[in-house]
MDAnalysis code that builds the backbone (N, CA, C; Angstrom):
import MDAnalysis as mda
import numpy as np

u = mda.Universe.empty(564, n_residues=188, atom_resindex=np.repeat(np.arange(188), 3), trajectory=True)
u.add_TopologyAttr("name", ["N", "CA", "C"] * 188)
u.add_TopologyAttr("resid", np.arange(1, 189))
u.add_TopologyAttr("resname", ["MET", "ALA", "ALA", "GLU", "ALA", "PRO", "LEU", "PRO", "GLU", "MET", "THR", "TRP", "GLN", "CYS", "GLU", "VAL", "ALA", "ASN", "ALA", "ALA", "VAL", "THR", "GLU", "ARG", "LEU", "ALA", "ARG", "GLU", "LEU", "ALA", "GLU", "ARG", "LEU", "PHE", "PRO", "GLY", "ALA", "VAL", "ILE", "GLY", "LEU", "ILE", "GLY", "GLU", "LEU", "GLY", "ALA", "GLY", "LYS", "THR", "PHE", "LEU", "VAL", "ARG", "SER", "LEU", "ALA", "ASP", "ALA", "LEU", "GLY", "THR", "PRO", "ASP", "SER", "ARG", "LEU", "VAL", "SER", "SER", "PRO", "THR", "PHE", "ILE", "LEU", "ILE", "GLN", "GLU", "TYR", "ASP", "ALA", "ARG", "LEU", "PRO", "VAL", "TYR", "HIS", "PHE", "ASP", "THR", "TYR", "ARG", "LEU", "THR", "ARG", "LEU", "ARG", "ASP", "PHE", "GLU", "ASP", "LEU", "GLY", "VAL", "HIS", "GLU", "TYR", "PHE", "ARG", "GLY", "ASP", "GLY", "VAL", "CYS", "LEU", "ILE", "GLU", "TRP", "ALA", "ASP", "ARG", "VAL", "ARG", "SER", "VAL", "LEU", "PRO", "PRO", "GLN", "ARG", "LEU", "GLU", "ILE", "THR", "PHE", "GLU", "ILE", "THR", "GLY", "PRO", "THR", "SER", "ARG", "ARG", "ILE", "THR", "LEU", "THR", "ALA", "ARG", "GLY", "THR", "ALA", "TYR", "VAL", "GLU", "MET", "LEU", "THR", "SER", "LEU", "GLN", "GLN", "ALA", "TRP", "ALA", "SER", "LEU", "ASP", "GLN", "ASP", "ARG", "PRO", "ALA", "SER", "ASN", "ASN", "ALA", "TYR", "ARG", "PRO", "SER", "GLY", "ALA", "PRO", "PRO", "GLU", "ARG"])
u.atoms.positions = np.array([
    [39.684, -14.060, -24.209],
    [38.701, -13.254, -23.271],
    [37.411, -14.186, -23.168],
    [36.799, -14.587, -22.014],
    [35.627, -15.374, -21.653],
    [34.485, -14.585, -22.018],
    [33.446, -15.034, -22.752],
    [32.215, -14.494, -22.820],
    [31.551, -14.212, -21.497],
    [30.614, -13.233, -21.537],
    [29.981, -13.028, -20.414],
    [28.834, -13.986, -20.127],
    [28.605, -14.449, -18.974],
    [27.344, -15.221, -18.770],
    [26.219, -14.666, -18.847],
    [25.042, -15.366, -19.568],
    [23.940, -14.636, -19.589],
    [23.189, -14.219, -18.553],
    [22.502, -13.158, -18.492],
    [21.817, -12.547, -17.357],
    [20.518, -13.490, -16.870],
    [20.431, -13.694, -15.487],
    [19.302, -14.570, -15.069],
    [18.104, -13.901, -15.625],
    [17.027, -14.492, -16.141],
    [15.690, -14.134, -16.478],
    [14.633, -14.857, -15.816],
    [13.387, -14.214, -15.817],
    [12.306, -14.907, -15.179],
    [11.040, -14.054, -15.810],
    [10.133, -14.973, -16.227],
    [8.650, -14.160, -16.598],
    [7.826, -14.727, -15.749],
    [6.837, -13.864, -15.530],
    [5.627, -14.319, -14.661],
    [4.513, -13.504, -15.313],
    [3.236, -14.092, -15.294],
    [2.100, -13.482, -16.007],
    [0.977, -13.615, -15.024],
    [0.196, -12.586, -15.026],
    [-1.043, -12.647, -13.963],
    [-2.205, -11.897, -14.916],
    [-3.468, -12.408, -14.453],
    [-4.688, -11.886, -15.040],
    [-5.121, -10.783, -14.047],
    [-5.453, -9.589, -14.412],
    [-6.159, -8.504, -13.463],
    [-7.406, -8.206, -14.004],
    [-8.465, -8.260, -13.281],
    [-9.721, -8.166, -13.459],
    [-10.069, -6.678, -13.674],
    [-9.386, -5.720, -13.135],
    [-10.077, -4.366, -13.090],
    [-8.951, -3.402, -12.529],
    [-9.246, -2.378, -12.562],
    [-8.349, -1.063, -12.070],
    [-7.881, -1.430, -10.647],
    [-8.941, -1.762, -9.679],
    [-8.546, -1.973, -8.160],
    [-7.282, -3.165, -8.202],
    [-7.359, -4.031, -8.969],
    [-6.329, -5.159, -8.862],
    [-5.112, -4.629, -9.501],
    [-5.120, -3.821, -10.577],
    [-3.953, -3.436, -11.136],
    [-3.177, -2.334, -10.047],
    [-4.065, -1.613, -9.110],
    [-3.544, -0.726, -8.099],
    [-2.868, -1.697, -7.049],
    [-3.322, -2.703, -6.709],
    [-2.982, -3.636, -5.663],
    [-1.408, -4.117, -6.291],
    [-1.672, -4.579, -7.436],
    [-0.115, -5.039, -8.221],
    [0.841, -3.931, -8.043],
    [0.513, -2.759, -8.382],
    [1.397, -1.567, -8.328],
    [1.865, -1.429, -6.776],
    [1.037, -1.638, -5.795],
    [1.467, -1.453, -4.470],
    [2.518, -2.520, -4.020],
    [2.208, -3.599, -4.581],
    [3.074, -4.791, -4.221],
    [4.357, -4.607, -4.870],
    [4.401, -4.241, -6.057],
    [5.740, -3.806, -6.853],
    [6.327, -2.731, -6.290],
    [5.675, -1.639, -5.881],
    [6.350, -0.503, -5.304],
    [7.235, -0.803, -4.047],
    [6.527, -1.804, -3.184],
    [7.395, -2.077, -2.001],
    [8.768, -2.791, -2.337],
    [8.875, -3.459, -3.566],
    [10.072, -4.028, -3.898],
    [11.156, -3.319, -4.723],
    [10.604, -2.016, -5.108],
    [11.501, -1.217, -5.931],
    [12.801, -0.681, -5.074],
    [13.845, -0.336, -5.867],
    [15.014, -0.060, -5.348],
    [15.492, 1.050, -6.131],
    [16.496, 1.922, -5.544],
    [16.980, 3.085, -6.459],
    [17.732, 2.510, -7.679],
    [17.392, 3.189, -8.881],
    [18.032, 2.644, -9.892],
    [17.195, 1.744, -10.748],
    [16.171, 1.357, -10.260],
    [15.328, 0.373, -11.053],
    [14.738, 0.987, -12.341],
    [14.762, 0.140, -13.471],
    [14.434, 0.465, -14.751],
    [13.163, -0.334, -15.019],
    [12.115, 0.201, -15.493],
    [10.786, -0.663, -15.850],
    [10.464, -0.028, -17.067],
    [10.420, -1.014, -18.145],
    [9.821, -0.804, -19.439],
    [8.490, -1.150, -19.531],
    [7.716, -0.390, -19.962],
    [6.156, -0.602, -20.229],
    [5.695, -0.860, -21.618],
    [5.055, -1.808, -22.011],
    [4.829, -2.247, -23.258],
    [3.338, -2.603, -23.563],
    [2.647, -1.973, -24.316],
    [1.236, -2.540, -24.744],
    [0.528, -1.203, -25.646],
    [-0.481, -1.586, -26.154],
    [-1.158, -0.831, -26.924],
    [-1.791, 0.523, -26.409],
    [-2.178, 1.370, -26.999],
    [-2.993, 2.646, -26.408],
    [-4.109, 2.159, -25.606],
    [-4.131, 2.650, -24.399],
    [-5.291, 2.262, -23.470],
    [-5.195, 0.939, -22.686],
    [-4.003, 0.359, -22.778],
    [-3.777, -0.874, -22.114],
    [-3.485, -0.951, -20.646],
    [-3.013, 0.401, -20.075],
    [-2.940, 0.476, -18.822],
    [-1.517, 1.060, -18.378],
    [-0.708, 1.416, -19.176],
    [0.562, 1.810, -18.876],
    [0.607, 2.842, -18.039],
    [-0.017, 3.902, -18.431],
    [0.073, 5.424, -17.549],
    [-0.685, 4.978, -16.298],
    [-1.692, 4.106, -16.255],
    [-2.352, 3.836, -15.039],
    [-1.520, 3.123, -14.140],
    [-0.671, 2.298, -14.526],
    [0.178, 1.587, -13.610],
    [1.098, 2.637, -13.006],
    [1.772, 3.606, -14.007],
    [2.805, 4.467, -13.350],
    [1.979, 5.291, -12.488],
    [0.741, 5.868, -12.611],
    [0.205, 6.487, -11.698],
    [-0.054, 5.862, -10.390],
    [-0.356, 4.541, -10.475],
    [-0.575, 3.699, -9.255],
    [0.742, 3.442, -8.561],
    [1.763, 3.165, -9.292],
    [3.181, 3.153, -8.666],
    [3.545, 4.359, -7.967],
    [3.218, 5.548, -8.509],
    [3.872, 7.057, -8.154],
    [2.925, 7.205, -6.712],
    [1.665, 6.519, -6.673],
    [0.782, 6.709, -5.513],
    [1.449, 5.869, -4.475],
    [1.725, 4.657, -4.708],
    [2.238, 3.684, -3.845],
    [3.583, 4.193, -3.268],
    [4.334, 4.910, -3.968],
    [5.717, 5.412, -3.651],
    [5.532, 6.682, -2.841],
    [4.419, 7.151, -2.922],
    [4.130, 8.527, -1.883],
    [4.129, 9.694, -2.774],
    [3.953, 9.749, -3.875],
    [3.834, 10.914, -4.603],
    [2.627, 11.734, -4.000],
    [3.036, 13.143, -3.675],
    [1.816, 13.807, -2.932],
    [0.520, 13.847, -3.684],
    [0.348, 13.790, -4.951],
    [-0.860, 13.863, -5.684],
    [-0.656, 13.254, -6.953],
    [-0.898, 11.898, -6.862],
    [-0.714, 11.178, -8.178],
    [-1.818, 11.429, -9.365],
    [-2.717, 12.182, -9.001],
    [-3.629, 12.767, -9.951],
    [-3.032, 13.544, -11.077],
    [-1.797, 14.005, -10.672],
    [-0.994, 14.811, -11.525],
    [-0.180, 13.901, -12.498],
    [-0.141, 12.679, -12.346],
    [0.521, 11.930, -13.198],
    [-0.107, 11.737, -14.495],
    [0.434, 11.992, -15.578],
    [-0.228, 11.953, -16.898],
    [0.910, 11.416, -17.916],
    [0.546, 11.010, -19.035],
    [1.561, 10.415, -19.930],
    [2.302, 11.746, -20.458],
    [3.623, 11.805, -20.385],
    [4.429, 12.746, -20.881],
    [4.717, 12.886, -22.326],
    [3.684, 12.386, -23.183],
    [3.906, 12.211, -24.416],
    [4.346, 13.581, -25.222],
    [4.222, 14.885, -25.033],
    [4.744, 15.814, -25.609],
    [5.868, 16.418, -25.028],
    [6.232, 16.096, -23.961],
    [7.443, 16.431, -23.129],
    [8.463, 15.406, -23.034],
    [8.109, 14.262, -23.209],
    [9.036, 12.992, -23.089],
    [9.169, 12.542, -21.562],
    [9.458, 13.538, -20.642],
    [9.680, 12.954, -19.381],
    [8.990, 13.911, -18.327],
    [8.503, 13.300, -17.174],
    [8.052, 13.837, -16.038],
    [8.597, 13.280, -14.696],
    [8.930, 14.231, -14.014],
    [9.632, 13.778, -12.682],
    [8.656, 14.119, -11.456],
    [8.428, 12.896, -10.616],
    [7.690, 13.126, -9.346],
    [8.283, 12.775, -8.174],
    [8.214, 13.699, -7.112],
    [8.754, 13.398, -5.894],
    [8.014, 12.178, -5.290],
    [9.042, 11.321, -4.590],
    [8.224, 10.345, -3.938],
    [9.332, 9.694, -2.980],
    [8.965, 8.662, -2.273],
    [9.891, 7.933, -1.525],
    [11.204, 7.564, -2.225],
    [11.015, 6.934, -3.536],
    [12.039, 7.031, -4.616],
    [11.447, 8.086, -5.611],
    [12.321, 9.017, -6.090],
    [11.853, 9.585, -7.198],
    [11.525, 8.844, -8.344],
    [10.448, 9.405, -9.107],
    [9.880, 8.692, -10.262],
    [10.172, 9.592, -11.324],
    [10.820, 8.831, -12.384],
    [10.981, 9.453, -13.615],
    [10.382, 8.770, -14.782],
    [9.326, 9.434, -15.388],
    [8.283, 8.810, -16.249],
    [8.525, 9.232, -17.566],
    [8.892, 8.381, -18.463],
    [9.372, 8.742, -19.882],
    [8.031, 8.162, -20.709],
    [7.822, 8.753, -21.823],
    [6.931, 8.236, -22.696],
    [7.735, 8.497, -24.115],
    [7.863, 7.385, -24.839],
    [8.716, 7.229, -26.174],
    [7.767, 7.390, -27.423],
    [6.551, 7.420, -27.309],
    [5.506, 7.165, -28.299],
    [5.845, 8.107, -29.511],
    [6.007, 9.174, -29.226],
    [6.323, 10.220, -30.408],
    [7.675, 10.280, -30.928],
    [8.521, 9.655, -30.193],
    [10.040, 9.661, -30.634],
    [10.221, 9.061, -32.240],
    [10.916, 9.732, -32.894],
    [11.213, 9.224, -34.322],
    [12.583, 8.775, -34.275],
    [13.397, 9.019, -33.326],
    [14.836, 8.708, -33.360],
    [15.411, 8.169, -32.002],
    [16.121, 7.049, -31.961],
    [16.599, 6.620, -30.581],
    [17.478, 7.688, -30.027],
    [18.263, 8.530, -30.867],
    [19.134, 9.522, -30.408],
    [18.290, 10.518, -29.534],
    [17.088, 10.882, -29.964],
    [16.194, 11.867, -29.198],
    [16.219, 11.268, -27.716],
    [15.975, 10.090, -27.545],
    [15.769, 9.474, -26.231],
    [17.043, 9.392, -25.439],
    [18.077, 9.183, -26.022],
    [19.244, 9.263, -25.501],
    [19.898, 10.690, -25.081],
    [19.392, 11.633, -26.126],
    [19.515, 13.206, -25.814],
    [18.960, 13.609, -24.586],
    [18.054, 12.889, -23.957],
    [17.392, 13.163, -22.654],
    [18.447, 13.115, -21.464],
    [19.584, 12.308, -21.661],
    [20.340, 11.974, -20.732],
    [19.823, 10.787, -19.824],
    [19.113, 9.789, -20.589],
    [18.504, 8.736, -19.899],
    [19.477, 7.843, -19.079],
    [20.728, 7.744, -19.686],
    [21.682, 6.948, -19.013],
    [21.884, 7.316, -17.788],
    [21.997, 8.763, -17.261],
    [22.125, 9.317, -16.113],
    [20.967, 8.970, -15.152],
    [19.822, 9.135, -15.724],
    [18.346, 8.718, -14.944],
    [18.701, 7.190, -14.629],
    [19.055, 6.218, -15.367],
    [19.204, 4.870, -15.337],
    [20.296, 4.712, -14.027],
    [21.247, 5.412, -13.889],
    [22.181, 5.318, -12.833],
    [21.878, 6.073, -11.566],
    [20.778, 6.771, -11.521],
    [20.241, 7.553, -10.447],
    [19.656, 6.971, -9.230],
    [19.087, 7.752, -8.350],
    [18.514, 7.307, -7.296],
    [17.152, 6.904, -7.228],
    [16.381, 7.124, -8.473],
    [15.029, 7.066, -8.708],
    [14.563, 5.850, -9.206],
    [13.496, 5.863, -9.839],
    [12.838, 4.544, -10.617],
    [12.487, 5.261, -11.838],
    [12.947, 4.556, -12.769],
    [12.671, 4.911, -14.346],
    [11.452, 4.006, -14.647],
    [10.501, 4.806, -15.248],
    [9.316, 4.024, -15.920],
    [9.233, 4.507, -17.226],
    [9.345, 3.721, -18.369],
    [9.481, 3.923, -19.701],
    [8.286, 3.281, -20.374],
    [7.401, 4.289, -20.738],
    [6.162, 3.824, -21.699],
    [6.636, 3.766, -23.206],
    [6.106, 2.578, -23.865],
    [6.595, 2.399, -25.110],
    [8.083, 1.794, -25.295],
    [8.518, 1.029, -24.114],
    [9.860, 0.684, -24.090],
    [10.247, -0.098, -25.272],
    [9.438, -0.750, -25.963],
    [9.843, -1.701, -27.042],
    [10.360, -0.790, -28.066],
    [9.941, 0.701, -28.095],
    [10.604, 1.398, -29.213],
    [12.067, 1.896, -29.003],
    [12.510, 1.673, -27.636],
    [13.779, 2.062, -27.270],
    [14.714, 1.001, -26.536],
    [14.200, -0.269, -26.821],
    [14.742, -1.251, -26.222],
    [16.347, -1.343, -26.199],
    [16.870, -0.894, -27.302],
    [18.182, -0.943, -27.478],
    [18.961, -0.051, -26.510],
    [18.309, 0.796, -26.193],
    [18.924, 1.881, -25.237],
    [18.865, 1.419, -23.882],
    [17.887, 0.689, -23.484],
    [17.679, 0.380, -22.045],
    [18.878, -0.430, -21.677],
    [19.030, -0.366, -20.324],
    [20.028, -1.414, -19.735],
    [19.690, -2.660, -19.707],
    [20.782, -3.763, -19.831],
    [20.233, -5.096, -19.953],
    [19.517, -5.663, -18.811],
    [19.744, -5.064, -17.622],
    [19.159, -5.484, -16.465],
    [17.953, -4.422, -16.185],
    [16.761, -5.159, -16.146],
    [15.603, -4.258, -16.101],
    [14.303, -5.180, -15.987],
    [13.126, -4.602, -15.541],
    [12.074, -5.220, -15.643],
    [11.065, -4.763, -16.827],
    [10.403, -5.590, -17.478],
    [9.609, -5.220, -18.592],
    [8.310, -5.704, -18.322],
    [7.159, -4.845, -18.545],
    [5.723, -5.176, -18.008],
    [5.077, -4.888, -19.415],
    [4.407, -6.018, -20.021],
    [3.707, -5.989, -21.109],
    [2.237, -6.156, -20.775],
    [1.161, -5.193, -21.243],
    [-0.107, -5.344, -21.033],
    [-0.885, -5.724, -22.280],
    [-1.783, -6.666, -22.103],
    [-2.569, -7.240, -23.109],
    [-4.119, -7.061, -22.743],
    [-4.822, -6.323, -23.466],
    [-6.416, -6.035, -23.080],
    [-7.038, -7.462, -23.426],
    [-7.759, -7.915, -22.349],
    [-8.490, -9.103, -22.486],
    [-9.921, -8.907, -22.200],
    [-10.465, -7.679, -21.971],
    [-11.819, -7.361, -21.717],
    [-11.900, -5.816, -21.393],
    [-13.041, -5.407, -21.406],
    [-13.283, -4.002, -20.977],
    [-12.519, -3.523, -19.739],
    [-12.406, -4.309, -18.791],
    [-11.547, -3.703, -17.637],
    [-10.300, -4.877, -17.363],
    [-10.242, -5.880, -17.961],
    [-9.439, -6.881, -17.538],
    [-7.915, -6.722, -18.472],
    [-7.000, -7.229, -17.890],
    [-5.735, -7.275, -18.585],
    [-4.954, -8.576, -18.344],
    [-4.167, -8.992, -19.495],
    [-3.076, -9.996, -18.820],
    [-1.758, -9.075, -18.853],
    [-1.306, -9.371, -17.833],
    [0.195, -8.576, -17.538],
    [1.294, -9.517, -17.257],
    [2.220, -9.486, -18.263],
    [3.361, -10.225, -18.228],
    [4.700, -9.346, -17.822],
    [5.287, -9.890, -16.844],
    [6.527, -9.119, -16.198],
    [7.673, -10.141, -16.382],
    [8.566, -9.560, -17.107],
    [9.805, -10.318, -17.433],
    [11.032, -9.588, -16.747],
    [11.911, -10.156, -15.838],
    [12.698, -9.776, -15.269],
    [14.240, -10.202, -15.891],
    [15.079, -9.164, -15.944],
    [16.406, -9.536, -16.488],
    [17.338, -8.995, -15.544],
    [18.306, -9.954, -15.017],
    [19.321, -9.572, -14.003],
    [18.856, -9.816, -12.539],
    [19.800, -10.372, -11.785],
    [19.660, -11.013, -10.472],
    [18.720, -10.003, -9.551],
    [18.894, -8.834, -9.524],
    [18.010, -8.042, -8.817],
    [16.601, -7.972, -9.125],
    [16.475, -7.959, -10.448],
    [14.916, -8.017, -11.022],
    [14.288, -9.556, -10.866],
    [15.096, -10.361, -10.926],
    [14.665, -11.697, -10.677],
    [14.141, -12.107, -9.224],
    [15.066, -11.489, -8.408],
    [14.766, -11.313, -6.951],
    [13.366, -10.677, -6.579],
    [13.276, -9.613, -7.258],
    [12.114, -8.584, -6.961],
    [10.945, -9.343, -7.492],
    [10.993, -9.813, -8.662],
    [9.788, -10.575, -9.295],
    [9.540, -11.966, -8.623],
    [10.651, -12.520, -8.146],
    [10.033, -13.693, -7.236],
    [9.484, -13.361, -5.890],
    [9.900, -12.363, -5.353],
    [9.122, -11.859, -4.126],
    [7.786, -11.344, -4.525],
    [7.518, -10.464, -5.510],
    [6.384, -10.120, -5.931],
    [5.211, -11.335, -6.352],
    [5.700, -12.345, -7.013],
    [5.034, -13.479, -7.395],
    [4.481, -14.271, -6.056],
    [5.441, -14.321, -5.035],
    [5.169, -15.063, -3.932],
    [4.124, -14.253, -3.066],
    [4.345, -12.862, -3.101],
    [3.385, -12.023, -2.292],
    [1.608, -12.179, -2.990],
    [1.878, -12.268, -4.295],
    [0.676, -12.397, -5.205],
    [0.084, -13.637, -4.881],
    [0.755, -14.694, -4.738],
    [0.120, -16.173, -4.501],
    [-0.380, -16.018, -3.047],
    [0.368, -15.291, -2.102],
    [-0.428, -15.094, -0.876],
    [-1.562, -14.421, -0.855],
    [-1.656, -13.357, -1.712],
    [-3.014, -12.759, -1.759],
    [-4.086, -13.394, -2.449],
    [-3.519, -14.501, -3.240],
    [-4.580, -15.308, -4.098],
    [-5.289, -16.269, -2.945],
    [-4.377, -16.733, -2.096],
    [-4.689, -17.717, -0.961],
    [-5.742, -16.971, -0.110],
    [-5.519, -15.651, 0.365],
    [-6.522, -14.960, 1.280],
    [-7.687, -14.469, 0.838],
    [-8.005, -14.413, -0.489],
    [-9.096, -13.823, -1.202],
    [-10.303, -14.654, -1.070],
    [-11.433, -14.202, -1.142],
    [-12.771, -14.903, -1.068],
    [-12.712, -15.801, -1.973],
    [-13.360, -17.030, -2.028],
    [-13.442, -18.036, -2.988],
    [-14.250, -17.305, -4.220],
    [-15.005, -16.515, -3.918],
    [-16.081, -15.886, -5.128],
    [-15.247, -14.718, -5.916],
    [-14.145, -14.182, -5.486],
    [-13.489, -13.286, -6.013],
    [-12.381, -13.900, -7.024],
    [-12.538, -13.640, -8.255],
    [-11.691, -14.188, -9.232],
    [-10.643, -13.124, -9.638],
    [-10.461, -12.075, -8.977],
    [-9.583, -11.012, -9.356],
    [-8.114, -11.235, -9.392],
    [-7.645, -12.147, -8.672],
    [-6.149, -12.474, -8.525],
    [-5.816, -13.734, -9.066],
    [-6.846, -14.238, -10.037],
    [-6.537, -15.633, -10.577],
    [-5.157, -15.429, -11.521],
    [-4.312, -16.335, -11.113],
    [-2.955, -16.463, -11.979],
    [-3.320, -16.963, -13.407],
    [-2.333, -16.500, -14.304],
    [-2.693, -16.811, -15.636],
    [-2.509, -18.079, -15.759],
    [-3.570, -18.977, -16.383],
    [-3.259, -20.360, -16.877],
    [-4.298, -20.931, -15.884],
    [-4.837, -20.512, -14.692],
    [-5.700, -21.129, -13.577],
    [-7.015, -21.215, -14.128],
    [-7.587, -22.387, -13.864],
    [-9.031, -22.380, -14.447],
    [-9.798, -21.521, -13.576],
    [-10.996, -21.133, -14.246],
    [-11.870, -20.341, -13.573],
    [-12.674, -20.971, -12.429],
    [-12.990, -20.378, -11.438],
    [-13.678, -21.008, -10.410],
    [-15.121, -21.261, -10.809],
    [-15.532, -22.378, -10.226],
    [-17.251, -22.612, -10.307],
    [-17.946, -22.469, -9.173],
])
């Protein structure tokens, strides 16, 4: 029996200066999401995971994204949108089995978008093909966001997102450093 070929993988990192830029990233990502998309969100408390979920829900057309909050005590929230949003929070889970018992595999195969906060805690249960977004706090309002795509559909989505982001970078005023790609020197 032949071994399975490894999944294509791609990583892209960007620096966001503030919440407005994170919202812009969410809008660009939302335009590229598809039914059954699975996105794992990783980062410390206060890094911006729930804010990104709220921004994605807004961009997908949730009637009132102000209602989006971390489902820490109930584990999952569902929001109506162009693509239904299934928002999981695994922070308080003590066993992987508790996550599985939510019927997550049905959600993963569903017609919506699964957004899993603290995905690093349940990584072994997640589908191999997914997008992982890791947040690193770099300042009071700034974040380094690393997106890792696993699987062809996610690599294509991330490639498109990266190209759109580069286009935004070209269109921005020279004095605005909000879209600076990671590793780019600061403007003088």
